[in-house]
MIGU-928192 format. One record per residue: x negated, y negated, z negated of N, C-alpha, C in turn; residue in one letter. Coordinates in Angstrom, 2 decimals, decimal comma. Example, Ala and Ser with C-alpha at 12.3 -4.5 7.8 and 13.67 -1.06 7.14 Angstrom:
BEGIN
     n_X     n_Y     n_Z    ca_X    ca_Y    ca_Z     c_X     c_Y     c_Z r
  -13,19    5,69   -7,80  -12,30    4,50   -7,80  -13,20    3,30   -7,80 A
  -12,85    2,25   -7,08  -13,67    1,06   -7,14  -12,90   -0,03   -7,87 S
END
This chain:
BEGIN
     n_X     n_Y     n_Z    ca_X    ca_Y    ca_Z     c_X     c_Y     c_Z r
    9,84   42,05  -17,37    9,00   42,30  -16,12    7,54   43,07  -16,42 X
    8,06   43,80  -15,51    6,29   44,47  -15,21    5,54   43,74  -14,60 X
    4,21   43,87  -15,20    2,48   43,56  -14,22    1,66   44,34  -14,32 X
    1,54   44,29  -13,53    0,38   45,48  -12,89   -0,88   45,19  -13,67 X
   -1,29   46,21  -14,00   -2,31   46,12  -14,68   -3,64   46,56  -14,56 X
   -4,44   45,48  -14,90   -5,95   46,12  -14,19   -6,98   47,56  -14,61 X
   -7,22   48,01  -13,72   -8,12   49,27  -14,24   -9,11   49,28  -15,04 X
   -9,61   50,22  -16,06  -10,47   50,35  -16,85  -11,63   49,62  -16,46 X
  -11,93   49,98  -15,33  -13,20   49,69  -14,13  -13,36   48,26  -14,47 X
  -11,76   48,18  -13,47  -11,88   46,46  -13,01  -11,90   45,47  -14,39 X
  -11,47   46,14  -15,24  -12,21   44,95  -16,66  -12,98   44,78  -17,35 X
  -13,90   46,58  -17,31  -14,80   46,24  -17,60  -16,10   45,31  -17,00 X
  -15,74   45,56  -15,36  -16,35   45,07  -14,54  -16,29   43,13  -14,27 X
  -14,98   43,05  -14,82  -14,84   41,66  -14,99  -15,96   41,39  -16,19 X
  -15,56   41,41  -17,37  -16,39   41,38  -18,22  -18,14   41,47  -18,49 X
  -18,41   42,50  -17,51  -20,11   42,28  -17,26  -20,17   40,81  -16,42 X
  -19,91   40,85  -15,68  -19,96   39,35  -15,29  -19,19   38,08  -15,26 X
  -18,61   38,04  -16,73  -18,65   36,81  -17,02  -20,06   36,97  -18,40 X
  -20,45   38,20  -18,41  -21,47   38,33  -19,46  -22,84   37,51  -18,92 X
  -22,74   37,22  -17,44  -24,29   36,90  -16,74  -24,32   35,27  -17,22 X
  -23,01   34,35  -17,34  -23,03   33,52  -17,84  -22,34   32,71  -19,11 X
  -22,95   33,33  -19,99  -22,08   32,85  -21,48  -21,26   31,77  -21,51 X
  -22,02   30,78  -21,16  -21,73   29,62  -22,08  -20,92   28,87  -21,14 X
  -20,34   29,46  -19,57  -20,02   28,73  -18,77  -18,66   29,32  -18,22 X
  -17,89   30,08  -19,19  -17,02   31,50  -18,77  -15,51   30,40  -18,47 X
  -15,52   29,58  -19,31  -14,16   28,58  -19,16  -14,36   27,90  -17,73 X
  -16,09   27,62  -17,31  -15,48   27,22  -15,84  -15,32   27,97  -14,80 X
  -15,70   29,38  -14,91  -15,39   30,68  -13,31  -13,96   31,28  -14,05 X
  -13,27   30,72  -12,88  -11,36   31,96  -12,96  -11,45   32,24  -12,25 X
  -11,22   33,55  -12,33  -10,53   34,88  -11,74   -9,08   34,61  -10,95 X
   -8,76   34,18   -9,76   -8,28   34,38   -8,77   -7,75   35,39   -8,14 X
   -8,45   35,90   -7,98   -8,08   37,35   -6,95   -8,41   38,64   -7,65 X
   -7,97   40,04   -7,79   -8,70   41,04   -8,49   -8,06   42,19   -7,72 X
   -8,62   42,94   -6,88   -7,67   44,28   -6,01   -8,71   45,74   -6,52 X
   -8,61   46,41   -6,93   -9,14   47,94   -7,41   -7,79   49,05   -6,42 X
   -9,15   49,93   -5,82   -8,40   50,84   -5,24   -9,63   52,54   -5,42 X
   -8,53   52,90   -5,49   -9,39   54,32   -5,86  -10,07   54,85   -4,70 X
  -11,75   55,74   -5,05  -12,35   55,88   -4,10  -13,13   56,65   -4,59 X
  -12,84   57,63   -3,65  -13,55   58,93   -3,82  -14,83   59,60   -2,87 X
  -15,95   60,68   -2,64  -16,75   61,30   -1,90  -16,82   62,60   -2,52 X
  -17,53   63,25   -1,69  -17,56   64,62   -2,29  -18,06   64,87   -3,28 X
  -19,15   63,66   -4,24  -19,71   64,45   -5,13  -19,12   63,22   -6,58 X
  -18,50   62,02   -6,10  -18,09   60,71   -7,25  -17,01   60,50   -7,17 X
  -15,84   60,16   -7,85  -14,55   59,56   -8,19  -15,33   58,05   -8,60 X
  -14,48   57,21   -8,02  -14,51   55,64   -8,57  -14,03   54,60   -8,52 X
  -13,84   53,18   -7,72  -13,24   52,46   -7,76  -14,00   51,25   -6,82 X
  -12,99   51,01   -6,03  -13,91   49,83   -5,01  -12,95   48,65   -5,23 X
  -13,58   47,34   -5,99  -12,88   46,21   -6,17  -13,22   45,34   -5,10 X
  -12,49   44,19   -5,60  -12,48   42,83   -4,23  -11,85   41,88   -5,10 X
  -12,91   40,89   -5,65  -12,75   39,99   -6,95  -12,84   38,46   -6,29 X
  -11,98   37,49   -6,94  -11,98   36,14   -5,98  -12,35   35,98   -7,50 X
  -12,55   34,84   -7,77  -13,93   33,30   -8,67  -13,50   32,05   -8,13 X
  -12,38   31,00   -8,59  -12,91   29,57   -8,40  -14,02   29,04   -9,57 X
  -15,01   28,41   -9,21  -15,88   28,05   -9,99  -15,31   26,36  -10,01 X
  -15,58   25,38  -11,22  -14,83   24,59  -10,91  -15,98   23,65  -12,27 X
  -15,39   22,28  -12,18  -16,12   21,17  -13,01  -17,73   20,97  -12,39 X
  -18,49   19,77  -13,11  -19,24   19,35  -12,20  -20,39   20,35  -12,40 X
  -20,96   20,04  -11,13  -22,22   21,10  -10,53  -21,24   22,57  -10,30 X
  -20,87   23,13   -9,72  -20,02   24,15   -9,68  -20,50   24,80   -8,59 X
  -21,18   24,17   -7,39  -21,88   24,50   -6,28  -23,27   25,79   -7,49 X
  -23,83   24,47   -8,39  -25,20   25,00   -8,75  -24,83   25,97   -9,60 X
  -23,68   26,10  -10,65  -23,04   27,40  -11,62  -23,07   28,74  -10,80 X
  -22,37   28,50   -9,62  -22,06   29,31   -8,64  -23,54   30,50   -8,29 X
  -23,83   29,15   -7,66  -25,68   30,12   -7,35  -26,32   30,58   -8,64 X
  -26,04   29,36   -9,58  -27,20   30,72  -10,64  -26,52   32,29  -11,21 X
  -24,82   31,93  -11,31  -24,01   33,30  -11,36  -24,26   34,10  -10,60 X
  -24,21   33,72   -9,24  -24,86   35,32   -8,06  -25,49   35,48   -7,90 X
  -27,45   34,74   -8,36  -28,55   34,76   -8,30  -28,59   36,20   -8,54 X
  -28,82   37,17   -7,47  -29,33   38,45   -8,27  -28,80   39,54   -8,09 X
  -27,30   39,17   -8,31  -26,24   40,29   -8,48  -26,53   41,44   -8,16 X
  -27,10   41,68   -6,66  -27,02   43,01   -5,84  -27,96   43,67   -7,05 X
  -28,97   43,67   -7,43  -29,66   44,30   -8,57  -29,95   44,20   -9,80 X
  -28,65   43,19  -10,61  -28,43   43,47  -11,77  -27,99   45,03  -12,33 X
  -28,06   44,73  -13,84  -27,72   45,88  -14,12  -26,51   45,61  -14,77 X
  -25,11   46,08  -14,65  -24,46   45,42  -15,37  -23,40   46,38  -15,90 X
  -23,16   45,98  -17,08  -22,84   47,43  -17,95  -21,54   47,15  -18,31 X
  -20,86   48,96  -17,84  -19,39   48,68  -17,39  -18,93   49,29  -18,45 X
  -19,51   50,58  -19,51  -19,31   51,16  -20,70  -19,57   52,65  -19,91 X
  -19,26   53,48  -20,86  -19,65   54,83  -21,16  -19,44   55,35  -19,85 X
  -19,78   56,22  -19,26  -19,05   57,38  -18,09  -18,85   56,62  -17,25 X
  -19,06   54,94  -16,82  -19,06   54,73  -15,30  -20,36   53,32  -14,96 X
  -20,63   53,51  -13,79  -21,85   52,68  -13,31  -21,40   52,02  -12,21 X
  -22,11   50,83  -11,97  -21,87   50,14  -10,68  -22,53   50,52   -9,69 X
  -22,63   51,27   -8,54  -23,01   51,63   -7,58  -23,81   50,76   -6,44 X
  -22,65   49,65   -6,42  -22,99   48,73   -5,47  -22,11   46,86   -5,63 X
  -22,98   46,44   -4,99  -22,33   45,31   -5,63  -22,42   44,39   -4,48 X
  -21,91   43,17   -4,61  -22,56   41,93   -3,65  -21,54   40,81   -3,41 X
  -22,00   39,63   -3,47  -21,72   38,54   -2,95  -21,30   38,48   -1,66 X
  -19,32   38,20   -0,73  -19,25   38,53    0,17  -19,01   37,05    1,01 X
  -19,67   37,14    2,02  -20,26   35,97    2,66  -20,55   34,71    1,63 X
  -20,47   33,56    2,15  -21,13   32,37    1,58  -20,25   31,75    0,89 X
  -20,92   31,26   -0,44  -19,76   30,49   -1,19  -19,51   29,42   -0,85 X
  -18,20   28,96   -0,57  -17,19   28,32    0,30  -16,98   26,94   -0,78 X
  -17,19   25,60   -0,67  -17,37   24,56   -1,14  -15,28   24,02   -0,71 X
  -14,82   23,79   -1,95  -13,51   23,68   -1,26  -13,07   22,03   -1,55 X
  -12,34   21,26   -1,33  -12,13   19,83   -1,19  -11,91   19,77   -2,23 X
  -11,53   19,86   -3,45  -11,58   19,18   -4,84  -13,02   19,79   -5,18 X
  -14,17   20,19   -4,92  -15,32   21,13   -5,05  -15,40   21,57   -5,83 X
  -14,19   22,20   -6,31  -14,31   23,45   -6,80  -15,27   24,53   -5,73 X
  -15,90   25,86   -6,31  -16,32   26,92   -5,07  -15,86   28,00   -5,42 X
  -15,58   28,40   -4,05  -15,00   30,35   -3,85  -15,90   31,21   -4,09 X
  -15,72   32,14   -4,90  -16,87   33,36   -4,85  -16,30   34,51   -4,78 X
  -16,18   35,17   -3,56  -15,94   36,56   -3,45  -16,94   37,77   -3,94 X
  -16,54   38,61   -4,93  -17,32   39,54   -5,05  -16,79   40,75   -4,45 X
  -17,44   41,89   -3,62  -17,15   43,18   -4,13  -18,45   43,91   -4,60 X
  -17,01   44,83   -5,17  -18,14   46,39   -6,14  -17,78   47,39   -5,85 X
  -18,36   48,54   -6,55  -17,72   50,16   -6,06  -18,52   50,54   -7,88 X
  -17,43   50,98   -8,13  -17,95   51,47   -9,90  -17,61   52,76   -9,72 X
  -18,27   53,49  -10,19  -18,40   55,23  -10,46  -18,35   55,75  -11,65 X
  -17,49   56,94  -11,66  -17,66   57,87  -12,87  -18,79   58,64  -12,80 X
  -19,35   58,76  -14,19  -20,63   59,68  -14,10  -20,03   61,68  -14,19 X
END
């Protein structure tokens, strides 16, 4: 069976996001990712939509710590790439099981 692979930029972005909360990554679960090619007159890159579920005790507090300051964060996505734009989409959403849904949108560009 063929599985869709994650792009190099998507993988690097995911690693950089998890690095923001290294002790609790086992509580942050990737639920979906979608990366699409993006181009302007001067840049090539990808637009990413990522969904995460944060679980465990104080899931909301962990999700808030993890996403706090994200738009201004310097994320290392490897040589030749950079994060041009990143944001939490909408509000953090507490689910019935007390887990928290986090949706992130980002634009990565190639140098």
